[in-house]
ROKOL-83436 format. One record per residue (C-alpha): residue number from 1; z, x, y. Coordinates in Angstrom, 2 decimals, m for minus. Example, Ala and Ser with C-alpha at 12.3 -4.5 7.8 and 13.67 -1.06 7.14 Angstrom:
2
   num        zz        xx        yy
     1      7.80     12.30     m4.50
     2      7.14     13.67     m1.06
//
This chain:
556
   num        zz        xx        yy
     1     91.53    115.59     94.25
     2     90.70    119.13     95.40
     3     90.98    118.02     99.03
     4     94.39    116.47     98.37
     5     95.67    119.62     96.64
     6     94.31    121.75     99.46
     7     96.57    119.99    101.96
     8     99.79    120.37     99.92
     9     99.16    123.45     97.79
    10    101.94    125.47     99.44
    11    104.51    122.79     98.77
    12    103.37    122.46     95.16
    13    103.52    126.23     94.73
    14    107.11    126.20     95.93
    15    107.94    123.42     93.46
    16    106.40    125.41     90.59
    17    108.51    128.45     91.49
    18    111.66    126.35     91.68
    19    111.00    124.84     88.27
    20    110.32    128.29     86.82
    21    113.77    129.45     87.86
    22    115.52    126.22     86.93
    23    113.76    125.99     83.56
    24    114.73    129.56     82.70
    25    118.40    128.99     83.42
    26    118.50    125.82     81.30
    27    117.39    127.69     78.18
    28    119.42    130.80     79.05
    29    122.63    128.78     78.93
    30    122.09    128.02     75.25
    31    120.89    131.53     74.37
    32    123.63    133.42     76.21
    33    126.27    130.89     75.18
    34    125.46    131.52     71.54
    35    125.70    135.27     72.12
    36    129.07    134.87     73.85
    37    130.35    132.70     70.97
    38    130.71    129.40     72.85
    39    131.11    126.36     70.59
    40    128.80    123.35     70.63
    41    131.43    121.24     72.37
    42    131.96    123.84     75.09
    43    128.24    124.19     75.73
    44    127.96    120.39     75.82
    45    130.53    120.29     78.63
    46    128.63    123.01     80.49
    47    125.41    121.05     80.10
    48    126.99    117.81     81.30
    49    128.37    119.62     84.37
    50    124.84    120.13     85.68
    51    124.08    116.39     85.57
    52    127.40    115.55     87.24
    53    126.38    117.79     90.13
    54    122.81    116.44     90.15
    55    124.06    112.86     90.40
    56    126.43    113.77     93.24
    57    123.76    115.69     95.13
    58    121.32    112.78     94.96
    59    123.92    110.65     96.74
    60    125.28    113.03     99.40
    61    122.34    115.30    100.25
    62    120.58    112.68    102.45
    63    123.78    112.45    104.50
    64    123.82    116.23    104.98
    65    120.15    116.23    106.00
    66    120.78    113.57    108.63
    67    123.63    115.63    110.08
    68    122.18    119.15    110.26
    69    118.47    118.78    109.44
    70    116.08    119.70    106.67
    71    115.76    123.42    107.26
    72    119.48    124.19    107.36
    73    120.25    122.11    104.29
    74    117.34    123.61    102.39
    75    118.31    127.19    103.24
    76    121.99    126.66    102.44
    77    121.36    125.00     99.10
    78    118.85    127.68     98.11
    79    121.37    130.42     98.86
    80    124.02    128.76     96.69
    81    121.57    128.42     93.76
    82    120.59    132.09     93.89
    83    124.22    133.17     93.99
    84    125.22    130.89     91.12
    85    122.39    132.11     88.87
    86    123.43    135.73     89.38
    87    127.09    134.84     88.78
    88    126.43    133.23     85.38
    89    126.15    136.52     83.39
    90    129.11    137.95     85.35
    91    131.52    135.10     84.60
    92    131.00    134.36     80.92
    93    133.70    131.72     80.55
    94    133.13    128.03     79.67
    95    135.15    126.75     82.64
    96    133.36    129.10     85.07
    97    129.98    128.12     83.73
    98    130.87    124.45     84.05
    99    131.70    124.88     87.74
   100    128.66    127.01     88.40
   101    126.41    124.51     86.65
   102    127.93    121.68     88.66
   103    127.11    123.60     91.84
   104    123.56    124.34     90.65
   105    123.02    120.68     89.78
   106    124.24    119.55     93.22
   107    122.03    122.07     95.03
   108    118.96    121.41     92.89
   109    119.21    117.68     93.63
   110    119.31    118.46     97.35
   111    116.36    120.84     97.00
   112    114.36    118.07     95.31
   113    115.21    115.53     98.01
   114    114.19    117.93    100.81
   115    111.00    119.16     99.17
   116    109.95    115.66     98.14
   117    110.49    114.31    101.65
   118    108.21    117.01    103.07
   119    105.68    116.34    100.33
   120    105.76    112.61    101.05
   121    105.27    113.24    104.79
   122    102.23    115.43    104.07
   123    100.54    112.65    102.08
   124     98.76    109.59    103.45
   125     98.79    106.09    102.02
   126     95.46    106.79    100.30
   127     96.55    110.10     98.76
   128    100.22    109.42     98.00
   129     99.62    108.44     94.39
   130     97.60    111.59     93.67
   131    100.12    113.78     95.46
   132    103.00    112.36     93.43
   133    101.07    112.85     90.20
   134    100.30    116.46     91.17
   135    103.97    116.96     92.01
   136    105.09    115.74     88.58
   137    102.51    117.94     86.88
   138    103.70    120.96     88.87
   139    107.25    120.33     87.71
   140    106.20    120.08     84.06
   141    104.03    123.18     84.21
   142    106.89    125.08     85.84
   143    109.31    124.18     83.04
   144    106.77    125.10     80.35
   145    105.92    128.38     82.08
   146    109.60    129.26     82.34
   147    109.87    129.34     78.55
   148    107.14    131.97     78.44
   149    109.05    134.16     80.91
   150    112.07    134.16     78.60
   151    110.17    136.31     76.12
   152    109.95    139.14     78.68
   153    113.63    140.06     78.49
   154    116.87    139.91     76.54
   155    119.31    137.06     77.13
   156    122.19    139.43     76.34
   157    121.58    141.24     79.64
   158    121.50    140.03     83.25
   159    117.78    140.65     83.72
   160    116.56    137.13     82.97
   161    119.28    135.54     85.14
   162    118.28    137.79     88.02
   163    114.59    136.84     87.51
   164    115.51    133.16     87.70
   165    117.42    133.78     90.92
   166    114.47    135.65     92.45
   167    112.02    132.87     91.57
   168    114.22    130.24     93.21
   169    114.68    132.41     96.31
   170    110.98    133.10     96.89
   171    110.09    129.44     96.28
   172    111.57    128.59     99.69
   173    108.96    130.65    101.51
   174    105.88    128.49    100.83
   175    107.83    125.28    101.37
   176    109.43    126.28    104.67
   177    106.26    127.88    106.07
   178    104.08    124.86    105.24
   179    106.51    122.13    106.28
   180    105.83    121.80    110.02
   181    107.35    118.35    110.46
   182    110.87    117.40    109.48
   183    110.57    113.81    108.23
   184    113.34    111.26    108.37
   185    115.15    110.92    105.06
   186    116.36    107.42    104.34
   187    117.56    106.66    100.84
   188    118.54    103.05    100.24
   189    121.95    102.18     98.92
   190    121.84    102.12     95.14
   191    122.06     98.78     93.40
   192    125.17     98.34     91.28
   193    124.80     98.64     87.54
   194    126.02     95.06     87.03
   195    123.38     93.66     89.39
   196    120.74     95.89     87.87
   197    121.67     94.69     84.38
   198    121.45     91.07     85.51
   199    117.97     91.60     86.98
   200    116.60     93.67     84.07
   201    118.86     94.18     81.04
   202    116.32     96.32     79.19
   203    115.71     98.48     82.25
   204    119.41     99.15     82.82
   205    120.39     99.80     79.19
   206    117.15    101.58     78.32
   207    117.33    104.01     81.25
   208    120.98    104.79     80.46
   209    120.21    105.59     76.81
   210    117.11    107.55     77.78
   211    119.19    109.71     80.10
   212    121.27    110.63     77.08
   213    118.12    111.57     75.15
   214    116.63    113.68     77.93
   215    119.81    115.66     78.66
   216    120.40    116.28     74.97
   217    116.87    117.59     74.47
   218    116.73    119.82     77.54
   219    120.37    120.98     77.51
   220    121.30    121.16     73.83
   221    117.90    122.10     72.38
   222    118.50    125.81     72.94
   223    122.02    125.48     71.50
   224    120.56    123.90     68.36
   225    117.95    126.65     68.02
   226    120.57    129.37     68.38
   227    122.86    127.85     65.77
   228    120.11    127.37     63.14
   229    119.03    130.99     63.50
   230    115.80    130.78     65.51
   231    114.75    133.83     67.50
   232    114.62    133.84     71.29
   233    110.83    133.46     71.39
   234    110.92    130.62     68.86
   235    113.61    128.83     70.86
   236    111.48    129.17     73.98
   237    108.51    127.72     72.08
   238    110.67    124.87     70.80
   239    111.82    123.93     74.33
   240    108.27    124.27     75.69
   241    107.00    121.77     73.11
   242    109.50    119.17     74.31
   243    107.74    119.14     77.70
   244    104.22    119.90     76.50
   245    104.26    116.70     74.47
   246    105.09    114.73     77.61
   247    102.23    116.40     79.47
   248     99.74    115.40     76.75
   249    100.96    111.89     75.97
   250    101.71    110.74     79.51
   251     98.16    109.61     80.34
   252     97.39    107.53     77.21
   253    100.83    105.89     77.34
   254    100.30    105.07     81.01
   255     96.91    103.53     80.16
   256     98.51    101.32     77.51
   257    101.34    100.38     79.87
   258     98.96     98.64     82.28
   259     97.26     96.62     79.52
   260     99.97     95.22     77.24
   261    103.53     93.90     77.12
   262    105.66     96.84     78.21
   263    108.59     95.73     76.06
   264    106.42     96.06     72.96
   265    105.32     99.52     74.08
   266    108.91    100.58     74.77
   267    109.93     99.36     71.33
   268    107.07    101.18     69.62
   269    107.51    104.47     71.47
   270    111.24    104.51     70.81
   271    110.62    103.89     67.11
   272    108.10    106.74     67.09
   273    110.64    109.03     68.77
   274    113.25    108.13     66.17
   275    110.78    108.86     63.38
   276    109.93    112.28     64.80
   277    113.65    113.13     65.11
   278    114.28    112.14     61.51
   279    111.37    114.34     60.49
   280    112.98    117.24     62.37
   281    116.30    116.58     60.64
   282    114.62    116.74     57.23
   283    112.61    119.86     58.19
   284    115.73    122.05     58.25
   285    115.03    125.44     59.80
   286    111.25    125.46     59.07
   287    109.62    126.49     62.36
   288    106.40    124.51     62.53
   289    107.87    121.17     61.41
   290    110.52    121.67     64.09
   291    107.81    122.41     66.66
   292    105.91    119.26     65.67
   293    109.09    117.17     65.88
   294    109.88    118.57     69.33
   295    106.34    117.83     70.54
   296    106.44    114.13     69.61
   297    110.11    113.52     70.38
   298    109.77    115.07     73.83
   299    106.31    113.57     74.23
   300    107.67    110.00     74.29
   301    110.83    110.71     76.31
   302    109.33    111.38     79.74
   303    106.71    108.57     79.52
   304    109.50    106.18     78.47
   305    111.33    107.02     81.70
   306    108.34    106.04     83.86
   307    107.72    103.03     81.62
   308    111.27    101.72     82.03
   309    111.05    102.20     85.80
   310    107.81    100.20     85.92
   311    109.19     97.48     83.65
   312    112.33     97.08     85.77
   313    110.34     96.76     88.98
   314    108.22     94.03     87.37
   315    111.35     91.86     87.37
   316    112.33     92.55     91.00
   317    111.11     91.54     94.41
   318    109.74     94.02     96.92
   319    113.02     93.91     98.89
   320    115.09     94.81     95.82
   321    112.94     97.74     94.69
   322    114.44    100.51     96.90
   323    118.01     99.70     95.85
   324    116.95     99.30     92.23
   325    115.36    102.75     92.26
   326    118.66    104.33     93.27
   327    120.49    102.24     90.68
   328    118.13    103.36     87.93
   329    118.57    107.04     88.87
   330    122.35    106.56     88.82
   331    122.23    104.89     85.38
   332    120.04    107.71     84.11
   333    122.52    110.27     85.45
   334    125.42    108.56     83.68
   335    123.52    108.68     80.40
   336    122.66    112.34     81.00
   337    126.35    113.12     81.33
   338    127.34    111.26     78.14
   339    124.44    112.41     75.91
   340    125.20    116.14     75.65
   341    128.89    115.40     75.09
   342    128.03    113.10     72.15
   343    125.54    115.57     70.68
   344    127.89    118.56     71.10
   345    130.76    116.69     69.47
   346    128.58    115.64     66.51
   347    127.25    119.18     66.07
   348    130.80    120.51     66.15
   349    132.09    118.03     63.57
   350    129.06    117.98     61.25
   351    126.47    120.73     61.58
   352    123.76    121.79     64.05
   353    121.29    119.34     62.50
   354    123.35    116.48     63.90
   355    121.34    117.25     67.04
   356    118.44    115.29     65.49
   357    120.65    112.48     64.20
   358    122.11    111.80     67.64
   359    118.64    111.69     69.17
   360    117.30    109.44     66.39
   361    120.24    107.04     66.74
   362    119.72    106.77     70.49
   363    115.99    106.13     70.08
   364    116.71    103.41     67.49
   365    119.17    101.75     69.88
   366    116.48    101.59     72.62
   367    113.91    100.21     70.17
   368    116.21     97.51     68.77
   369    117.35     96.39     72.21
   370    113.73     96.19     73.40
   371    112.92     94.09     70.32
   372    115.85     91.81     71.11
   373    114.71     91.36     74.71
   374    111.25     90.32     73.51
   375    112.85     87.28     71.89
   376    114.98     86.44     74.95
   377    112.54     86.49     77.85
   378    108.94     85.56     78.38
   379    106.35     88.23     78.90
   380    105.37     89.05     82.48
   381    101.59     88.58     82.79
   382     99.77     91.88     82.84
   383     97.99     91.04     86.10
   384    101.38     90.59     87.82
   385    102.86     93.93     86.79
   386    103.07     97.05     88.93
   387    101.03    100.14     88.19
   388    102.36    102.90     85.95
   389    103.01    106.22     87.66
   390    103.74    109.60     86.07
   391    107.24    110.47     87.25
   392    109.74    112.85     85.68
   393    113.45    112.27     85.09
   394    114.17    115.25     87.37
   395    112.82    113.38     90.41
   396    115.28    112.43     93.13
   397    116.00    108.82     94.15
   398    113.75    109.25     97.19
   399    110.77    110.25     95.03
   400    111.44    107.36     92.68
   401    111.60    104.95     95.61
   402    108.33    106.24     97.06
   403    106.67    106.11     93.63
   404    107.82    102.55     93.05
   405    106.52    101.41     96.44
   406    103.18    103.09     95.79
   407    102.93    101.51     92.35
   408    103.57     98.07     93.85
   409    100.97     98.54     96.59
   410     98.47    100.02     94.16
   411     98.93     97.06     91.82
   412     98.25     94.65     94.70
   413     95.12     96.58     95.68
   414     93.89     96.54     92.09
   415     94.53     92.81     91.85
   416     92.61     92.13     95.07
   417     89.76     94.32     93.85
   418     89.74     92.50     90.51
   419     89.68     89.12     92.25
   420     86.82     90.24     94.50
   421     84.88     91.55     91.50
   422     85.48     88.30     89.63
   423     84.32     86.24     92.61
   424     81.19     88.36     92.92
   425     80.52     87.99     89.20
   426     80.96     84.21     89.41
   427     78.61     84.02     92.39
   428     76.01     86.08     90.57
   429     76.39     83.94     87.45
   430     75.99     80.77     89.57
   431     72.80     82.10     91.15
   432     71.39     83.01     87.75
   433     72.30     79.59     86.34
   434     70.77     77.86     89.37
   435     67.55     79.83     88.99
   436     67.39     79.03     85.29
   437     68.03     75.35     85.95
   438     65.29     75.28     88.62
   439     62.80     76.95     86.29
   440     63.71     74.55     83.49
   441     63.36     71.50     85.76
   442     60.03     72.75     87.10
   443     58.74     73.32     83.58
   444     59.81     69.82     82.53
   445     58.14     68.28     85.59
   446     54.89     70.12     84.89
   447     55.00     69.02     81.25
   448     55.54     65.40     82.26
   449     52.69     65.53     84.80
   450     50.36     67.08     82.24
   451     51.21     64.45     79.64
   452     50.69     61.66     82.21
   453     47.17     62.91     83.04
   454     46.10     63.67     79.48
   455     47.29     60.41     77.88
   456     44.54     58.15     79.42
   457     41.87     60.62     78.34
   458     43.09     60.57     74.77
   459     42.99     56.76     74.70
   460     39.52     56.33     76.33
   461     36.09     56.41     74.65
   462     33.92     59.46     74.79
   463     30.68     58.69     76.71
   464     28.88     61.88     75.93
   465     28.52     63.63     72.62
   466     28.60     67.05     74.28
   467     32.43     67.23     74.14
   468     32.94     66.13     77.72
   469     36.14     64.18     77.31
   470     35.62     61.82     80.26
   471     36.76     58.23     80.08
   472     34.46     55.33     81.12
   473     36.99     53.77     83.49
   474     37.01     56.96     85.42
   475     33.14     56.94     85.60
   476     33.13     53.38     86.88
   477     35.66     54.23     89.51
   478     33.60     57.21     90.59
   479     30.44     55.06     90.70
   480     32.08     52.39     92.83
   481     33.26     55.05     95.24
   482     29.76     56.55     95.48
   483     28.08     53.14     95.98
   484     30.49     52.19     98.75
   485     29.83     55.46    100.49
   486     26.02     55.14    100.32
   487     26.16     51.50    101.44
   488     28.09     52.48    104.50
   489     25.50     55.11    105.35
   490     22.57     52.66    104.88
   491     24.26     50.14    107.12
   492     24.26     52.70    109.85
   493     20.56     53.46    109.29
   494     19.45     49.76    108.93
   495     21.78     47.64    111.08
   496     20.05     44.38    110.24
   497     20.09     44.79    106.48
   498     22.56     42.93    104.29
   499     23.48     45.21    101.41
   500     24.98     44.22     98.16
   501     26.52     46.60     95.70
   502     25.77     46.61     92.06
   503     29.20     45.18     91.34
   504     28.41     42.09     93.50
   505     24.84     41.60     92.27
   506     23.78     39.09     89.67
   507     23.18     40.18     86.11
   508     19.88     41.84     85.26
   509     18.51     38.62     83.66
   510     18.74     36.69     86.98
   511     15.82     36.70     89.45
   512     15.66     36.23     93.15
   513     12.75     34.27     94.78
   514     10.70     35.97     97.35
   515      8.19     34.55     99.81
   516      4.85     35.99    100.61
   517      4.75     39.01    102.86
   518      5.33     38.06    106.56
   519      5.92     34.26    105.77
   520      9.09     32.19    106.06
   521     10.80     30.79    103.02
   522      9.92     27.13    102.33
   523     13.00     25.21    101.15
   524     10.86     22.30     99.85
   525      8.59     24.54     97.81
   526      8.46     23.60     94.10
   527      7.57     27.12     93.00
   528      9.54     30.22     93.69
   529      8.57     33.72     92.94
   530     11.14     36.08     91.50
   531     11.00     39.76     91.35
   532     13.11     41.64     88.91
   533     15.40     44.25     90.56
   534     14.57     47.82     89.99
   535     17.23     49.07     87.66
   536     16.94     52.55     89.14
   537     17.93     51.31     92.61
   538     21.50     50.27     93.23
   539     20.57     48.23     96.27
   540     19.14     44.68     96.72
   541     17.87     43.46    100.09
   542     17.70     40.06    101.62
   543     14.23     38.43    101.38
   544     14.00     37.91    105.12
   545     13.96     41.60    105.67
   546     11.25     43.60    104.02
   547     11.87     47.27    103.64
   548      9.13     49.68    104.33
   549      6.80     50.55    101.58
   550      7.36     53.58     99.53
   551     10.41     55.16     98.02
   552     13.73     55.25     99.83
   553     14.81     58.51    101.28
   554     17.37     60.25     99.18
   555     20.90     60.02    100.51
   556     22.84     63.10    101.25
//
C-alpha cells in the first residue's frame, strides 16, 4: 500500500486540499445564511443549486476536455471556483448564492472528472482498487478536516470564505505538477432511468432516495444546527460526525456485502438509519444525542451508496455497466436536488426538527422497498456478485464507471482463486483418502494372511510339551522333504544302489530275507533269513548289494 501511495501522493494531496475548501463552503452556507436571516426554504434552494450544477458538469465536462484538453479545463474551472467562493460573502442574496452555488457545483464536477482521470491513468490494473480506495478516503478526510478549520474564524466575516478559496487554488499545484500524461476521457452515455428501473428497480429507486438523504444531510445539516441554537464549533462537530460515521462503518458493511443477500443488508441499514434519525428527533437540542444520531445516520448513508451501486451491477451484463454507472449518478443527482427542497419546506412549515423526520421517512421508504423487492425476485448467489468498493456519492460518473469495472474484474479473479483453492483442496482430500484406503486394505490383507497361517496351528496337536506349537503334518512334510533330499545325494554317491524312503518301506513288523555274505539268493530255498531294519536309519538297501561295514557317513 505504501508503494501505491508513493506513486500518487501528489494527486491525493490535491484532492484533500480541494475537499478542504469544498467542505468548508458547504457548512459556511448554513452558518452565514442563518446570520443573514435566510429562511429554510431559501437555503434549501441554494443547496439544491449546487447539485443542479454538479449534475450538469458531470455531463458536459468530458466534452470540454475533449475539445481543449485537461490542463486548460482544469485551470479554468479552478479559477471560477476561487472567484465564486470569494463572491459569496460579497453578494449575500438568496438568488445570487443560488447562481454562485450552481457555478461551483458545475466546476467541482469538472474538477473531479479531470483529477480522477489523471488518478486512474497513474494506477495499474493491479493497484487500481487500492488507488480508488485511497482516493475515497482522501475525500472523506478532507471533508472532516474542513469542519475543524471552521473553528479558526467567524462565519460573519469573509475570512473563512477566503481560506476556502485559497485551499482550492493551491490544490491545483500538486495535481498539475504530478500529472505528466493527459489521459483520454471517455464517459459512456448514461442509461435512461426507465431502462435502469427495468434492469434493477431497487437500484434505481434506492439511489434516487439516497441522493435525497445525502444532500439533506450535507446541505441542510448546518441550517438545522443554526436554527436550533448550536454554536459554530458544535455545528462543525455535527457535520464532521456525519462523515466520520461513514469512515468507520464502511469497512464492516463492505465485508457483510460480499457475504450475504445485499437486499437484506440494504433493508437493515436503511432501518437503522431511520432509527437513528428518530432518536435525533427525540433528542431535541441536546448536543451529544445529536452527535450520536449524526454519526449513525451518516455512517449508513455513504456505504448504502456503494452498496446500491454494487447491487445494481449484479443485475447487469458487463456491456451495460458503463451506461448504468452514468444512469445511477444521474438518478442520485435528481434525488439530491429534490431532497433539500423537501427538507427545507418541511422545516419552514413545521419546525427545524422536521429535518430528522424527512430523513427518517426517506430511510423508511428505502427499507420498505428493499423488503418488497426481496419477495419479488430471487436472490443472486453470493459467488456471482461483484465486489464491494468504497466509493463516495461525490465521485464523478467516470470514477463510478472505473470502480464498477474494477469490482467486476476483482470478483472474477476472486472466483477463479476460490475455484483453484477448492480444486487443490479436493485433490489433497483425494490423496489423503487414497492413502487411508491403501493403509486400510494393507492392514486387512495382513490380518487375513496372519489368520490363514495361524488357523492350522490352532487345530493341530502339540508334539512337544515345551510350548513349541508345531503341528505334526508340518513335521511329516519336513521329514519327507529331508528324506528326498538325502536319497538324491546317496544316489549320486552309490549309483548302483536302489534306495527306498521310509514312506515306501514296509511296516516295522515286516522282515526282508537276506542271503549269506557274497552268495546269490536261492529262489527254491525253504528257509529265508530276515533282518529287522535299523529304526535309526531311514534307508533300506537291496540284498544284492551289500554296503560297506561300519556306520554311514553323515550327510551334509
